[in-house]
Structures are given as C-alpha cells and as structure tokens.
C-alpha positions as CSV (number, residue, x, y, z in Angstrom):
1,M,45.3,113.6,29.6
2,S,44.6,109.8,29.2
3,E,42.5,108.7,26.3
4,K,40.8,106.1,28.6
5,L,37.3,107.2,29.2
6,L,37.1,105.6,32.7
7,L,39.8,108.0,33.9
8,Q,38.1,111.1,32.6
9,P,36.4,113.6,34.9
10,L,32.7,114.3,34.2
11,K,30.7,117.4,35.0
12,I,27.3,116.8,36.5
13,G,25.3,120.0,36.9
14,S,27.5,122.3,38.9
15,F,29.8,119.5,40.2
16,T,32.7,117.5,38.7
17,V,33.4,113.9,39.5
18,N,37.0,112.8,39.1
19,N,36.4,109.6,37.2
20,R,33.5,107.6,35.6
21,I,33.0,105.0,38.4
22,F,30.0,105.4,40.8
23,M,29.1,103.4,43.9
24,P,25.5,102.2,43.5
25,P,23.2,102.5,46.5
26,M,23.4,99.4,48.6
27,A,21.5,98.9,51.9
28,T,23.7,97.9,54.8
29,F,20.7,97.2,57.1
30,K,22.9,98.4,60.0
31,A,21.3,101.6,61.1
32,E,20.5,101.9,64.8
33,E,17.5,104.0,65.8
34,D,17.5,104.9,62.1
35,V,20.8,106.7,62.1
36,F,24.3,105.8,60.8
37,T,26.4,103.8,63.2
38,E,30.2,103.8,63.5
39,E,30.3,100.6,61.5
40,V,28.4,102.2,58.6
41,I,30.7,105.3,58.7
42,K,33.7,103.0,58.5
43,Y,32.1,101.0,55.6
44,Y,31.7,104.1,53.4
45,D,35.2,105.3,54.4
46,E,36.7,102.0,53.3
47,K,34.7,101.8,50.0
48,T,35.6,105.4,48.9
49,A,39.2,105.5,50.2
50,G,41.8,106.5,47.7
51,G,39.6,108.4,45.3
52,G,38.5,105.4,43.2
53,I,34.8,106.3,43.4
54,G,33.9,109.4,41.4
55,L,30.3,109.5,42.6
56,C,29.0,107.8,45.8
57,I,25.3,107.2,46.1
58,L,24.3,106.4,49.7
59,E,22.0,103.6,50.7
60,H,18.3,104.6,50.6
61,A,16.9,106.7,53.4
62,Y,13.2,107.0,54.0
63,V,11.5,110.4,53.7
64,S,8.6,109.6,56.0
65,K,8.1,107.0,58.7
66,E,5.3,105.1,57.0
67,G,7.5,104.7,54.0
68,K,10.3,102.9,55.9
69,A,11.3,99.9,53.8
70,H,12.9,97.6,56.4
71,P,14.6,97.5,59.8
72,G,18.0,99.0,59.9
73,Q,17.2,101.6,57.3
74,I,18.4,105.2,57.6
75,S,16.0,108.1,58.2
76,I,16.1,111.5,56.5
77,A,12.5,112.2,57.6
78,S,13.4,114.9,60.1
79,D,16.0,117.6,60.7
80,D,17.6,115.3,63.4
81,A,19.2,113.4,60.4
82,I,21.2,116.4,59.2
83,P,24.2,116.1,61.5
84,H,24.4,112.4,60.9
85,F,24.4,112.8,57.1
86,K,26.9,115.7,57.4
87,R,29.3,113.5,59.3
88,L,29.2,110.8,56.6
89,A,29.4,113.3,53.8
90,D,32.5,114.8,55.4
91,V,34.2,111.3,55.4
92,I,33.3,110.7,51.8
93,H,34.4,114.1,50.6
94,K,37.7,113.6,52.4
95,N,38.2,110.6,50.1
96,G,37.6,112.7,47.0
97,S,34.1,111.6,46.0
98,V,31.0,113.6,45.2
99,C,28.2,112.3,47.5
100,I,24.4,112.1,47.0
101,A,21.8,110.5,49.2
102,Q,19.2,108.1,47.7
103,I,15.8,108.9,49.2
104,S,12.8,106.6,49.1
105,H,9.3,105.7,50.2
106,A,8.5,102.0,50.3
107,G,4.7,102.4,49.7
108,A,3.1,99.0,49.7
109,K,6.4,97.3,50.5
110,S,6.4,98.8,54.0
111,E,5.2,96.9,57.0
112,T,3.2,98.0,60.1
113,R,5.2,95.7,62.3
114,F,8.3,97.9,62.1
115,T,6.7,101.3,61.4
116,G,3.7,101.1,63.7
117,L,1.8,102.9,61.0
118,P,-0.7,102.0,58.3
119,V,0.6,100.8,54.9
120,Y,-0.1,102.9,51.9
121,G,0.2,102.1,48.2
122,V,-0.6,103.2,44.8
123,T,-3.4,100.7,44.8
124,D,-4.5,97.9,47.2
125,A,-2.0,95.5,45.6
126,V,-0.2,93.5,48.3
127,L,3.6,93.7,48.0
128,N,5.0,93.3,51.5
129,R,5.9,90.1,53.4
130,E,3.3,90.5,56.1
131,E,0.7,90.4,53.3
132,T,-1.0,93.6,54.4
133,A,-3.3,95.1,51.8
134,P,-2.3,98.8,51.6
135,T,-4.7,101.8,51.7
136,P,-4.6,103.4,48.2
137,L,-3.1,106.9,48.3
138,T,-5.4,109.9,47.9
139,K,-4.4,113.0,46.0
140,E,-3.8,114.7,49.3
141,D,-1.5,111.8,50.4
142,I,0.5,112.1,47.2
143,E,0.9,115.9,47.7
144,R,2.0,115.3,51.3
145,I,4.6,112.7,50.2
146,T,5.8,115.0,47.5
147,K,6.6,117.6,50.2
148,C,8.3,114.9,52.3
149,F,10.7,114.2,49.4
150,A,11.4,117.9,48.9
151,D,12.0,118.4,52.6
152,A,14.4,115.4,52.6
153,A,16.4,116.9,49.7
154,V,16.7,120.2,51.6
155,R,18.1,118.2,54.6
156,A,20.6,116.5,52.4
157,Q,21.7,119.9,51.0
158,K,22.0,121.3,54.5
159,A,24.2,118.3,55.4
160,G,26.6,119.3,52.6
161,L,25.7,116.6,50.1
162,E,25.8,117.5,46.5
163,G,22.4,116.0,45.7
164,V,19.8,113.3,46.0
165,E,18.7,110.2,44.0
166,L,15.0,109.3,43.8
167,H,14.4,105.5,44.2
168,M,12.1,104.7,41.4
169,A,13.0,101.0,41.0
170,H,12.8,97.6,42.7
171,G,9.1,97.9,43.7
172,Y,9.3,101.1,45.8
173,L,6.6,103.7,45.7
174,M,7.6,105.6,42.6
175,D,8.1,102.3,40.8
176,Q,4.6,101.3,42.0
177,F,3.3,104.3,40.2
178,Y,5.4,103.6,37.1
179,S,4.6,99.9,36.6
180,P,1.2,99.1,35.0
181,L,1.4,95.7,36.8
182,I,0.8,97.5,40.0
183,N,-0.7,100.9,39.0
184,T,-4.3,100.1,37.9
185,R,-5.6,103.5,39.1
186,T,-8.3,105.2,37.0
187,D,-7.5,108.8,38.0
188,E,-4.9,111.2,36.8
189,Y,-2.1,109.1,38.3
190,G,-2.9,105.9,36.4
191,G,-3.2,104.5,32.9
192,S,-1.1,106.4,30.4
193,L,2.7,106.9,30.9
194,E,2.1,110.6,31.3
195,N,-0.1,109.8,34.3
196,R,2.1,107.1,35.8
197,I,5.1,109.5,36.0
198,R,3.1,112.5,37.2
199,F,4.1,111.9,40.9
200,P,7.9,111.6,40.3
201,L,7.8,114.6,38.0
202,A,6.1,116.6,40.7
203,V,8.9,115.5,43.2
204,I,11.7,116.5,40.8
205,R,10.1,119.9,40.3
206,A,9.6,120.4,44.0
207,I,13.2,119.5,44.8
208,R,14.5,121.8,42.1
209,E,12.5,124.6,43.4
210,A,13.5,124.0,47.0
211,C,17.2,123.3,46.5
212,G,18.0,125.5,43.5
213,P,20.1,124.9,40.4
214,D,23.3,123.9,42.2
215,F,22.1,120.5,43.4
216,I,22.2,117.1,41.7
217,I,18.9,115.3,41.1
218,S,19.3,111.7,40.0
219,V,16.5,109.2,39.3
220,R,17.2,105.5,39.7
221,L,14.7,104.3,37.1
222,G,13.5,100.7,37.0
223,V,13.4,100.8,33.2
224,A,11.4,97.6,32.7
225,D,9.7,94.8,34.7
226,Y,12.1,91.9,34.0
227,P,11.2,88.6,35.7
228,A,14.3,87.3,37.5
229,K,15.0,84.4,35.0
230,E,14.1,86.1,31.8
231,A,15.7,88.6,29.5
232,E,12.6,90.4,28.3
233,P,10.0,92.3,30.4
234,K,6.8,90.7,31.6
235,E,3.9,91.3,29.3
236,G,1.8,94.2,30.6
237,G,4.7,95.6,32.7
238,A,6.8,98.6,32.2
239,M,8.7,98.5,28.8
240,P,12.1,99.8,27.8
241,S,10.6,102.2,25.2
242,E,8.6,103.9,28.0
243,S,11.7,104.4,30.0
244,V,13.2,106.5,27.2
245,Q,10.1,108.7,27.1
246,A,10.1,108.9,30.9
247,S,13.8,109.8,31.0
248,V,13.3,112.7,28.6
249,A,10.5,114.0,30.8
250,F,12.6,113.7,33.9
251,E,15.4,115.6,32.3
252,Q,13.0,118.4,31.2
253,A,11.7,118.6,34.8
254,G,15.2,119.1,36.2
255,A,16.9,115.7,36.6
256,D,20.7,115.6,36.1
257,I,21.2,111.8,36.1
258,I,19.2,108.8,35.0
259,D,20.5,105.8,36.9
260,V,19.4,102.7,35.0
261,S,18.2,99.6,36.8
262,G,15.5,97.0,36.8
263,G,11.9,97.4,37.8
264,I,9.3,95.8,40.1
265,Y,11.1,92.4,40.2
266,G,14.5,93.8,41.2
267,T,17.9,93.8,39.7
268,E,18.2,90.2,38.3
269,R,17.9,89.7,34.6
270,A,19.0,86.4,32.9
271,G,20.2,86.1,29.4
272,Y,20.5,89.8,28.9
273,P,21.9,91.3,25.7
274,G,24.6,94.0,25.7
275,T,27.8,94.5,27.7
276,A,26.1,94.3,31.1
277,M,22.6,93.7,32.5
278,F,20.9,96.9,31.5
279,T,23.2,98.5,28.9
280,D,20.9,97.7,26.0
281,V,18.3,100.1,27.6
282,S,20.8,102.6,29.0
283,A,22.1,103.0,25.4
284,M,18.6,103.9,24.2
285,I,18.2,106.4,27.0
286,K,21.7,107.9,26.4
287,K,20.7,108.6,22.8
288,A,17.6,110.5,23.9
289,V,18.8,112.7,26.7
290,S,21.7,115.1,27.3
291,C,21.9,114.6,31.0
292,T,24.2,112.0,32.6
293,V,23.3,108.3,32.3
294,A,24.6,105.8,34.8
295,V,24.4,102.0,34.7
296,A,25.2,99.1,37.0
297,G,24.3,95.5,37.0
298,A,26.7,92.6,36.3
299,I,29.7,94.9,35.8
300,S,32.9,93.7,37.2
301,T,35.8,94.1,34.8
302,S,37.8,97.0,33.5
303,E,37.1,95.8,29.9
304,Q,33.4,96.0,30.5
305,C,33.7,99.5,32.1
306,E,35.7,100.9,29.2
307,K,33.5,99.3,26.5
308,I,30.3,100.6,28.0
309,L,31.8,104.1,27.9
310,E,33.3,103.7,24.5
311,D,30.1,102.4,23.0
312,G,28.2,105.4,24.4
313,D,25.9,103.1,26.5
314,A,26.4,105.3,29.6
315,D,28.5,108.1,31.2
316,L,29.0,106.4,34.6
317,V,29.5,102.7,35.4
318,G,29.0,101.1,38.7
319,G,29.7,97.7,40.4
320,A,27.6,96.8,43.4
321,R,28.3,93.1,44.4
322,I,31.9,93.3,43.3
323,L,32.4,96.4,45.4
324,L,30.9,94.7,48.4
325,K,33.4,91.8,48.0
326,E,36.4,94.0,47.1
327,S,36.6,97.5,48.6
328,G,39.5,98.4,46.3
329,W,37.7,97.3,43.1
330,A,37.3,100.9,41.7
331,L,41.0,101.6,42.3
332,R,41.9,98.4,40.5
333,M,39.7,99.3,37.6
334,L,41.4,102.7,37.2
335,K,44.8,101.1,37.5
336,E,44.1,98.5,34.9
337,V,42.8,100.9,32.2
338,G,45.7,103.2,32.9
339,E,48.3,100.6,32.3
C-alpha cells in the first residue's frame, strides 16, 4: 500500500471512500422545474469519471419551498425528488464515488419573487437581494423545518445516497442561527453558543433517528465570519474557537463529517495563514473530534493536498474552482502523488 495519504481509503461511518479527495458542493443553477437536467447528470458524470473523487457532495437542494435559495436550485422537498436523485446517484456510484446530498434552507436569503411564499429568517435582518425583511421564525416554525430536513434525508436514503450534508455556512438558515451578527434572538435559540446551535443539533438528531446508524451526516460549518478581504473574523461574529466547541457537539449528536468552510460572508478569505484558506481552523477542529474533517478553499496542487493530510489538518481535501475548470483534476492529483 502506498505511503501517500491522498491515495489511502478512509472509512466514514459504515462506508469507505477510495481516496482522500472530495468534490465540494457547487451550485450549477441548471435545474429545470427544480429537478436535475440531462446537462447536470452529464456534469456529475464528467467530474467523477475514473474514480478520482472519493466522496462527491451534491449541490445544495432545498428542503422546503420557502427555503429555496435561487432559481435553478434542486428540490428535495417532496417524494417526487427520489427518482431524480436515484438516477444521479447511480451515475456517481458507477464511477466509484460515495455520494451524499447537501440539503439546505435559505432562510432570510430566499426571495418571494421565485418562491411565491413569505420570507422567514432567524430575526428580521435583511439578507436577500430584493431587500425583503423576513418574518422571524417561531418555535413551531423551527420544529416544522427540523422535520423538513429529516424528511429530506429519508428521501436521499431512499434514493440510494449514502448520506446528507447540512448547509450551515455562507449565510443560509443554519448559519443565520450560528452567527451572532444575525442571530440577536433573546429566546432559547439566541445568545450563547449552546442556544445558537440548538436548531442544527435538533436536525442532526432527527436525521439520525429517521435514517439509522448506516447513514452519513455531514455538517458544512461556516467556522467564522471572515470579511472577504480580511484574514481574521469580524468582531462580534462567529469565532474559530466556537467552531471547535460546535463541532464537538455535532459529533456527539451524530455527525460523521465536519466540512470546514467560511461563514456569513462566504468562502473568500484574504491573507489566510496555513496551507489553504481554512486549514488553520480545520486543524483545531481535527484535534478536538474523532469524526472525519474535510476542508476546501484555495486548494489546487498535489503538494497542498498531501501536506494538509500529513500535517493532520484534515482527513479529506477538496478543490472547487479548480475542479470546475479541470474535470480531471482529482485524477491528476492522485497520479502526481503516486509518481
């Protein structure tokens, strides 16, 4: 067996990925009537061809219609989605990759103009382009959306996918709860970190109960609120140290993967320390949890990939923009480290 870590298989829950490269979730904006098109099927077939991708995380799918993030997004909000996800999973499995679906609710980032429904958020903070002030979620709303996430996970399982990833980054609903810049609630869902992660913890537990132990649950965590042109988080926002505490809690609740990314402001971080954009924080999380840690963001070379794994900064490495440009990127990485 090769000594190169990038080539090593990795057991995640009940499943084994054949190498340490994952395909991060990237929206194609190409759904029609909220289902996968032939173009999207071919896109995933091309990206996973040849077995270069150990774990493929699909683009985010909305769990309820009022939580749709943008036109061209996939739906997993009803059982009608099951055959479409099954068809895509079959293609990806044929190529040798484990496949999980990222599921999301946009919260205050959604817009009535393409959902036809009211906008809901953690608070009344305006986050969408049409500048609609959302209606703050009630406890009953939160419980309803929790069930929507669990139902979506069951659909993914019925479609033959190995798991789901919760989108808790980039300003979507779970991130809106997590970030104190947005979450100014004074009830049991606001204030302390314990309160701000109450909703995602409930979702993880609900999915684990609904889908059983043989199902991957990943959390794409916006570890801190980094302004686009800065290396350090915005004062008053989510902090890296909190992401470590949150990750421990998520693992205890049943999460199998912590997928490290940026927070409310998105995935851009200038002047970052470490091997790649978020590896300084993924290393902190890796030391605190025993579950799988994945990281992406400004990763493009085989030297980076291998160093991240060797340094213990993560268990899985992913390239997003590079994979969009070069479909054979993962295969090239594996070949380079194997030479």
